C-alpha positions as CSV (number, residue, x, y, z in Angstrom):
1,M,0.0,0.1,0.2
2,I,1.3,3.3,-0.8
3,G,0.5,5.5,1.6
4,P,2.2,9.3,3.3
5,A,5.2,11.3,4.5
6,G,6.6,9.7,7.8
7,N,6.5,13.8,8.3
8,V,2.8,14.4,7.3
9,R,0.8,16.5,9.6
10,V,-1.9,14.8,11.3
11,Y,-5.1,16.5,12.9
12,L,-8.0,15.1,15.1
13,A,-11.0,16.3,15.3
14,C,-11.7,15.6,19.0
15,G,-15.2,15.9,18.7
16,P,-17.6,12.5,17.6
17,T,-18.0,12.1,14.5
18,D,-21.6,10.4,12.2
19,M,-19.5,7.5,10.7
20,R,-22.1,7.8,8.2
21,K,-19.9,10.6,6.6
22,G,-18.7,9.3,3.7
23,I,-15.4,11.5,2.3
24,E,-17.6,14.9,0.9
25,G,-18.7,15.1,4.1
26,L,-15.2,14.9,6.1
27,I,-13.5,16.8,3.7
28,G,-16.5,19.4,5.2
29,Q,-15.7,18.3,8.7
30,A,-12.1,19.7,7.5
31,E,-12.7,23.1,6.8
32,K,-15.4,23.6,9.4
33,V,-14.2,22.3,12.5
34,I,-10.2,21.1,11.1
35,R,-10.9,24.7,9.5
36,Q,-8.0,23.5,7.3
37,V,-7.6,23.0,3.7
38,P,-8.6,19.4,2.7
39,S,-6.1,19.0,-0.5
40,S,-2.6,20.6,1.5
41,G,-2.1,16.7,1.9
42,A,-2.5,15.9,5.6
43,L,-4.5,13.3,7.6
44,F,-7.3,14.2,8.6
45,V,-8.3,11.6,12.1
46,F,-11.9,11.3,12.4
47,R,-13.6,9.3,15.2
48,G,-16.7,7.6,16.7
49,K,-19.2,8.2,19.6
50,R,-18.8,4.8,20.4
51,G,-15.1,5.6,20.3
52,D,-14.7,1.7,18.0
53,R,-14.2,3.5,14.9
54,L,-11.2,5.7,13.6
55,K,-12.0,7.0,9.8
56,I,-9.1,8.9,8.6
57,L,-8.5,11.7,5.4
58,W,-6.3,11.8,3.4
59,W,-5.6,13.6,-0.5
60,D,-2.4,11.7,-1.8
61,G,-2.1,14.4,-4.8
62,Q,-4.6,13.4,-7.4
63,G,-7.3,12.0,-5.5
64,Y,-9.5,11.5,-1.9
65,C,-8.6,8.5,0.1
66,L,-10.4,7.4,2.8
67,F,-9.4,4.8,5.3
68,Y,-11.9,3.1,7.6
69,K,-10.5,1.4,10.6
70,V,-12.9,0.0,13.6
71,L,-12.0,-1.9,17.0
72,E,-12.6,-5.8,17.6
73,R,-12.3,-4.8,21.5
74,G,-12.2,-1.8,23.0
75,R,-11.9,1.7,21.7
76,F,-9.3,4.7,20.2
77,P,-7.9,6.4,23.2
78,W,-9.2,10.4,22.7
79,P,-8.3,13.9,23.6
80,A,-11.9,15.5,25.4
81,P,-14.4,16.8,22.5
82,N,-13.6,20.4,24.3
83,D,-9.7,20.7,22.5
84,G,-11.7,21.2,19.3
85,V,-8.5,20.1,17.5
86,A,-4.9,18.0,18.7
87,R,-2.1,17.8,16.1
88,L,-0.3,14.3,16.1
89,T,3.2,13.1,15.2
90,S,3.3,10.3,12.2
91,A,4.0,8.0,15.7
92,Q,1.6,9.2,17.6
93,L,-1.2,8.2,14.4
94,A,0.8,4.5,14.1
95,M,-0.5,4.3,17.9
96,L,-3.4,5.5,18.0
97,V,-4.0,3.4,14.6
98,E,-2.8,0.3,17.2
99,G,-5.6,1.2,19.8
100,M,-2.1,2.6,21.9
101,D,-2.8,5.0,24.0
102,W,-0.9,8.0,22.2
103,R,-0.4,10.4,25.1
104,R,1.0,8.1,27.5
105,P,2.9,6.2,25.1
106,A,5.8,4.4,28.0
107,W,8.0,1.1,28.3
108,T,7.4,-2.3,29.0
109,S,10.7,-2.4,29.8
110,A,13.3,-0.3,29.9
111,P,15.4,-0.9,25.9
112,T,18.5,-2.8,27.4
113,R,22.2,-0.8,26.0
114,V,24.6,-2.4,23.9
């Protein structure tokens, strides 16, 4: 799969999003809620009300890509709705997509020195 570069900008819409929205609806959310240009090449991440569904909108230069993930168990960690918009690094996005808490990453055991 071809995906965005590692230094891509990532924006989270902190409030819940209606997961029935398609690309056009999410473009509107990116403009209205996140206040960014959807065709800028940034990733726009939206979470459903139940917290187990995630949609990522991305312009790849030719058209919009829509990624959708549903967790079988658990919820995606998310900032409070009143935070408005959050900005993540690509590493934090990778943790988020895996269902890990990207806000407080911690080593399960300290890395060993070589």
